[in-house]
C-alpha positions as semicolon CSV with decimal commas, in nm:
position;residue;x (nm);y (nm);z (nm)
1;X;-7,407;9,980;-12,285
2;X;-7,582;10,311;-12,215
3;X;-7,957;10,310;-12,183
4;X;-8,186;10,559;-12,353
5;X;-8,264;10,856;-12,130
6;X;-8,638;10,789;-12,128
7;X;-8,569;10,449;-11,972
8;X;-8,404;10,612;-11,669
9;X;-8,597;10,701;-11,352
10;X;-8,446;10,965;-11,121
11;X;-8,582;11,056;-10,776
12;X;-8,489;11,398;-10,640
13;X;-8,528;11,477;-10,269
14;X;-8,493;11,845;-10,198
15;X;-8,615;12,200;-10,181
16;X;-8,851;12,405;-10,389
17;X;-8,855;12,785;-10,363
18;X;-9,017;13,090;-10,515
19;X;-8,733;13,305;-10,655
20;X;-8,758;13,685;-10,647
21;X;-8,483;13,818;-10,875
22;X;-8,353;14,172;-10,926
23;X;-8,054;14,326;-11,100
24;X;-7,835;14,549;-10,885
25;X;-7,506;14,733;-10,924
26;X;-7,375;14,604;-10,591
27;X;-7,478;14,476;-10,250
28;X;-7,650;14,741;-10,035
29;X;-7,478;14,858;-9,719
30;X;-7,638;14,793;-9,382
31;X;-7,926;15,036;-9,331
32;X;-7,920;15,148;-9,695
33;X;-8,221;15,151;-9,927
34;X;-8,097;15,096;-10,280
35;X;-8,283;15,091;-10,609
36;X;-8,270;14,775;-10,821
37;X;-8,420;14,693;-11,161
38;X;-8,577;14,419;-11,369
39;X;-8,783;14,246;-11,097
40;X;-8,872;13,891;-11,201
41;X;-9,040;13,590;-11,037
42;X;-8,930;13,234;-11,110
43;X;-8,980;12,883;-10,977
44;X;-8,659;12,764;-10,810
45;X;-8,508;12,576;-10,519
46;X;-8,207;12,345;-10,557
47;X;-8,409;12,025;-10,540
48;X;-8,684;12,133;-10,776
49;X;-8,427;12,279;-11,015
50;X;-8,251;11,945;-11,034
51;X;-8,579;11,762;-11,085
52;X;-8,669;11,992;-11,375
53;X;-8,316;11,958;-11,510
54;X;-8,341;11,577;-11,509
55;X;-8,688;11,582;-11,665
56;X;-8,581;11,816;-11,946
57;X;-8,295;11,583;-12,023
58;X;-8,555;11,312;-12,080
59;X;-8,548;11,113;-11,756
60;X;-8,865;11,003;-11,580
61;X;-8,850;11,210;-11,265
62;X;-9,013;11,199;-10,921
63;X;-8,975;11,490;-10,679
64;X;-9,001;11,459;-10,301
65;X;-9,032;11,791;-10,121
66;X;-9,257;12,023;-9,923
67;X;-9,443;12,350;-9,992
68;X;-9,695;12,558;-9,803
69;X;-10,069;12,550;-9,856
70;X;-10,057;12,883;-10,035
71;X;-10,076;13,025;-10,387
72;X;-9,701;13,011;-10,426
73;X;-9,702;12,641;-10,340
74;X;-9,974;12,588;-10,602
75;X;-9,763;12,776;-10,856
76;X;-9,452;12,571;-10,786
77;X;-9,634;12,237;-10,806
78;X;-9,793;12,338;-11,137
79;X;-9,444;12,422;-11,265
80;X;-9,312;12,079;-11,174
81;X;-9,610;11,903;-11,328
82;X;-9,574;12,107;-11,648
83;X;-9,234;11,938;-11,683
84;X;-9,398;11,594;-11,648
85;X;-9,254;11,546;-11,297
86;X;-9,438;11,315;-11,055
87;X;-9,539;11,531;-10,755
88;X;-9,722;11,257;-10,562
89;X;-9,473;11,293;-10,276
90;X;-9,474;11,673;-10,250
91;X;-9,601;11,755;-9,900
92;X;-9,832;12,051;-9,827
93;X;-9,768;12,222;-9,491
94;X;-10,052;12,432;-9,351
95;X;-9,829;12,581;-9,079
96;X;-9,545;12,723;-9,290
97;X;-9,526;12,931;-9,604
98;X;-9,359;12,808;-9,920
99;X;-8,982;12,861;-9,933
100;X;-8,859;13,182;-10,092
101;X;-8,522;13,299;-10,229
102;X;-8,423;13,664;-10,276
103;X;-8,163;13,686;-10,553
104;X;-7,952;13,984;-10,659
105;X;-7,772;13,968;-10,994
106;X;-7,462;14,183;-11,042
107;X;-7,304;14,326;-11,361
108;X;-7,006;14,084;-11,342
109;X;-7,240;13,785;-11,381
110;X;-7,226;13,678;-11,015
111;X;-7,510;13,678;-10,766
112;X;-7,601;13,688;-10,396
113;X;-7,889;13,482;-10,257
114;X;-8,082;13,491;-9,929
115;X;-8,314;13,195;-9,870
116;X;-8,594;13,132;-9,621
117;X;-8,644;12,753;-9,643
118;X;-8,983;12,775;-9,466
119;X;-9,190;12,467;-9,564
120;X;-8,882;12,293;-9,703
121;X;-8,784;12,224;-9,341
122;X;-9,117;12,050;-9,279
123;X;-8,991;11,748;-9,472
124;X;-8,922;11,453;-9,238
125;X;-8,771;11,103;-9,257
126;X;-9,127;10,971;-9,241
127;X;-9,191;11,137;-9,579
128;X;-8,895;10,946;-9,720
129;X;-9,026;10,624;-9,569
130;X;-9,361;10,678;-9,743
131;X;-9,173;10,705;-10,074
132;X;-8,941;10,409;-10,008
133;X;-9,101;10,193;-10,276
134;X;-9,064;10,449;-10,554
135;X;-8,703;10,515;-10,446
136;X;-8,626;10,144;-10,458
137;X;-8,761;10,122;-10,814
138;X;-8,555;10,418;-10,939
139;X;-8,217;10,415;-11,111
140;X;-8,070;10,707;-10,917
141;X;-8,144;10,946;-10,633
142;X;-8,005;11,296;-10,592
143;X;-8,049;11,520;-10,292
144;X;-7,933;11,856;-10,156
145;X;-7,859;12,027;-9,824
146;X;-8,154;12,271;-9,847
147;X;-8,374;12,033;-9,643
148;X;-8,321;11,890;-9,290
149;X;-8,007;11,678;-9,262
150;X;-8,203;11,388;-9,116
151;X;-8,406;11,384;-9,438
152;X;-8,088;11,381;-9,648
153;X;-7,961;11,090;-9,440
154;X;-8,290;10,899;-9,467
155;X;-8,301;10,947;-9,844
156;X;-7,942;10,832;-9,895
157;X;-7,985;10,533;-9,662
158;X;-8,306;10,426;-9,837
159;X;-8,142;10,452;-10,178
160;X;-7,827;10,270;-10,063
161;X;-8,038;9,987;-9,920
162;X;-8,206;9,958;-10,261
163;X;-7,867;9,953;-10,434
164;X;-7,926;10,257;-10,655
165;X;-7,687;10,538;-10,747
166;X;-7,681;10,829;-10,501
167;X;-7,559;11,184;-10,569
168;X;-7,536;11,449;-10,297
169;X;-7,521;11,806;-10,426
170;X;-7,360;11,963;-10,119
171;X;-7,540;12,296;-10,145
172;X;-7,620;12,539;-10,010
173;X;-7,303;12,577;-9,797
174;X;-7,367;12,389;-9,474
175;X;-7,189;12,167;-9,225
176;X;-7,273;11,804;-9,296
177;X;-7,148;11,513;-9,081
178;X;-6,914;11,261;-9,246
179;X;-7,165;10,987;-9,160
180;X;-7,407;11,142;-9,408
181;X;-7,148;11,232;-9,672
182;X;-7,026;10,871;-9,679
183;X;-7,373;10,747;-9,774
184;X;-7,351;10,912;-10,118
185;X;-7,176;10,749;-10,412
186;X;-7,084;11,098;-10,534
187;X;-7,054;11,421;-10,336
188;X;-7,062;11,731;-10,557
189;X;-6,988;12,069;-10,392
190;X;-6,889;12,400;-10,542
191;X;-6,590;12,587;-10,398
192;X;-6,785;12,770;-10,127
193;X;-6,959;12,450;-10,022
194;X;-6,628;12,264;-10,018
195;X;-6,484;12,528;-9,786
196;X;-6,780;12,482;-9,552
197;X;-6,747;12,103;-9,551
198;X;-6,371;12,096;-9,491
199;X;-6,279;12,423;-9,318
200;X;-6,017;12,481;-9,588
201;X;-5,980;12,803;-9,788
202;X;-6,011;12,743;-10,162
203;X;-5,807;12,955;-10,405
204;X;-5,751;12,767;-10,727
205;X;-5,740;12,408;-10,846
206;X;-5,460;12,284;-10,622
207;X;-5,627;12,394;-10,299
208;X;-5,962;12,265;-10,429
209;X;-5,811;11,923;-10,497
210;X;-5,643;11,913;-10,157
211;X;-5,969;12,004;-9,982
212;X;-6,154;11,739;-10,181
213;X;-5,896;11,486;-10,065
214;X;-5,994;11,573;-9,708
215;X;-6,345;11,452;-9,794
216;X;-6,193;11,129;-9,922
217;X;-6,013;11,093;-9,589
218;X;-6,354;11,117;-9,420
219;X;-6,480;10,822;-9,622
220;X;-6,630;10,986;-9,931
221;X;-6,563;10,769;-10,238
222;X;-6,593;11,017;-10,525
223;X;-6,594;11,397;-10,531
224;X;-6,703;11,596;-10,836
225;X;-6,620;11,963;-10,781
226;X;-6,808;12,244;-10,953
227;X;-6,557;12,522;-11,018
228;X;-6,779;12,775;-11,196
229;X;-6,600;12,946;-11,483
230;X;-6,304;12,710;-11,432
231;X;-6,510;12,401;-11,513
232;X;-6,514;12,097;-11,285
233;X;-6,284;11,841;-11,127
234;X;-6,309;11,471;-11,049
235;X;-6,124;11,363;-10,735
236;X;-6,104;10,998;-10,627
237;X;-5,867;10,793;-10,415
238;X;-5,677;10,702;-10,732
239;X;-5,641;11,036;-10,912
240;X;-5,780;11,378;-10,994
241;X;-5,878;11,522;-11,331
242;X;-5,979;11,871;-11,441
243;X;-6,250;11,933;-11,702
244;X;-6,236;12,280;-11,865
245;X;-6,543;12,502;-11,870
246;X;-6,736;12,585;-12,185
247;X;-6,710;12,949;-12,288
248;X;-7,045;13,131;-12,275
249;X;-7,180;13,477;-12,192
250;X;-7,305;13,470;-11,832
251;X;-7,653;13,613;-11,773
252;X;-7,763;13,438;-11,452
253;X;-7,559;13,166;-11,277
254;X;-7,832;13,076;-11,026
255;X;-7,912;12,724;-11,152
256;X;-7,583;12,635;-11,320
257;X;-7,480;12,397;-11,043
258;X;-7,823;12,235;-11,040
259;X;-7,813;12,185;-11,418
260;X;-7,470;12,024;-11,374
261;X;-7,585;11,787;-11,100
262;X;-7,902;11,688;-11,286
263;X;-7,704;11,611;-11,602
264;X;-7,437;11,419;-11,410
265;X;-7,702;11,209;-11,234
266;X;-7,897;11,130;-11,550
267;X;-7,584;11,042;-11,747
268;X;-7,450;10,809;-11,479
269;X;-7,793;10,649;-11,436
270;X;-7,787;10,576;-11,809
271;X;-7,458;10,395;-11,769
272;X;-7,222;10,663;-11,904
273;X;-6,859;10,660;-11,794
274;X;-6,769;10,922;-11,534
275;X;-6,551;11,136;-11,765
276;X;-6,822;11,150;-12,032
277;X;-7,089;11,228;-11,772
278;X;-6,887;11,519;-11,633
279;X;-6,821;11,663;-11,980
280;X;-7,195;11,646;-12,055
281;X;-7,272;11,808;-11,717
282;X;-7,028;12,091;-11,798
283;X;-7,225;12,161;-12,116
284;X;-7,559;12,164;-11,929
285;X;-7,421;12,392;-11,659
286;X;-7,277;12,634;-11,913
287;X;-7,605;12,657;-12,102
288;X;-7,792;12,733;-11,779
289;X;-7,596;13,056;-11,717
290;X;-7,700;13,199;-12,054
291;X;-8,066;13,251;-11,954
292;X;-8,238;13,447;-11,677
293;X;-8,415;13,257;-11,401
294;X;-8,349;12,923;-11,234
295;X;-8,587;12,671;-11,389
296;X;-8,636;12,862;-11,717
297;X;-8,260;12,832;-11,776
298;X;-8,240;12,452;-11,746
299;X;-8,159;12,304;-12,087
300;X;-8,330;12,023;-12,274
301;X;-8,143;11,720;-12,407
302;X;-8,172;11,860;-12,760
303;X;-8,020;12,192;-12,652
304;X;-7,725;12,022;-12,482
305;X;-7,662;11,796;-12,780
306;X;-7,674;12,093;-13,019
307;X;-7,436;12,288;-12,794
308;X;-7,200;11,990;-12,784
309;X;-7,201;11,972;-13,163
310;X;-7,120;12,346;-13,190
311;X;-6,845;12,315;-12,929
312;X;-6,689;12,024;-13,117
313;X;-6,658;12,241;-13,429
314;X;-6,499;12,533;-13,242
315;X;-6,118;12,534;-13,274
């Protein structure tokens, strides 16, 4: 029987960044100065996005991360706390600035992102150890590859020891040893991240499934692929299943994957079946691309439920 969302406690270990966003017609060439428009500033970072996503879906949420001792760090912590997220375990680093992402949005709805992790890479396994008790009391832990790999490993090991659900969002694209991947109950990459993890070129569902099966060969139990406008795919040792995307008008895809992972984690922590959790995550991810900015785009539970009701009525 599924639990109510407010009864679920999710711990997110990951990054928090200050996003600088502009709209541009294309990528600039090397050495070129090119005009862009619509400069905006948003709170972001894959870890913090997922924490906000989980909190807006109603889960009690704790975030473990690191920011600089600067105004941007203050801003990002205030943003987390405004979403009722516990920031007790957010580290302040006096030696490094707060992480920053430079994001260009293109007319076709896609984007390019350059990230300086900065203080995010100050996080250490000792910080996870300090939070071991709160992790052990949680229902689920999600983490990302935008912090040091030894931190990812420590977080997953701590959660596994406590017997709680673990989800690894395998972004941004990065090599990650099988020993770490195997610690997660669910590994969830997008196509680019899957290419990085497996060395395989992805061009469509068949190649994506075959690459995901390589992760299974490495010892991963369950892979949930994020396929962007083509939806998502569940790949296990028993079978694979495709879940179609929801049709929306894309404005900014920056946090779509984070919305998906947050929704998947919360749903599974509630006790939802995998298929139902993925369908719900598809809805959350689709809604996130319809608004500008990372954290401002993350939907609430009410918004996802209303979207689901509208989608059910659409022929």
